[in-house]
C-alpha positions, 0 to 999 in steps of 0.5 A, a space after each residue: 515849747 515848755 521850759 526845762 524844770 528849774 533844778 536849782 536847790 533853794 533853802 526851804 526858809 519858813 515852811 508851812 506844813 498841814 497834816 503833820 499828824 497823819 500818815 504822810 505828814 509825820 514823815 514830812 515833818 521829820 524830814 523838814 525838821 532834819 533839813 537845816 535849810 528849813 529855818 522854821 516849820 509851822 505845823 497847821 492842823 486839827 491836832 498838835 504834832 506832839 513834837 518839841 523842837 526849837 524850829 517847830 511851831 504848832 498851830 491848831 485850826 479847825 475852820 476848814 475851807 475858810 481862807 481868811 482863817 488861814 491867811 495869817 499863817 501863810 504870810 512870810 511863808 516860803 514853802 507849803 507842804 499840804 499833807 492834810 487829808 482823811 480817809 473817805 471811809 472814816 467820815 461822811 461824804 460832806 466831812 470828806 469834801 470839807 477836809 480834803 477838798 475845801 481845805 486844799 482850795 482854801 490853802 491855795 487861795 490863801 497862798 495865792 493872796 499872800 505871795 508878794 508881787 515881787 515873787 513869782 508863783 511856780 505852779 507845776 500842775 502835778 497832783 503830787 506837787 499840789 498835795 505834798 509840796 508847793 514851792 514859791 520861788 523868788 
């Protein structure tokens, strides 16, 4: 028997956002910066967001798919919103898989390693949650 979804509203805390300059990511970034429970937003991506905000930290990373390069950024993060992707028609098939698949795999692996043993990982398994938001709950 499945447990009902947890409807408790929790503060966002420290948030990691990937793809803040993209079509979806720009809207997610704006929403996160307007959300008072997001005490810090770390934007991790190929390009800086170009936004100046006291709770925003821009970090540039180009090592797609390398879990070790991501791990320092996910330590202490409470929530991850993964919006980084690219259009398959704009890059080669290899680049598309590197950006869209390898990066997602690496971010999930880094998050899995960083979750302390006193935290429970909540994996809903829906594609929307995997690509556009993941909440680690105590």
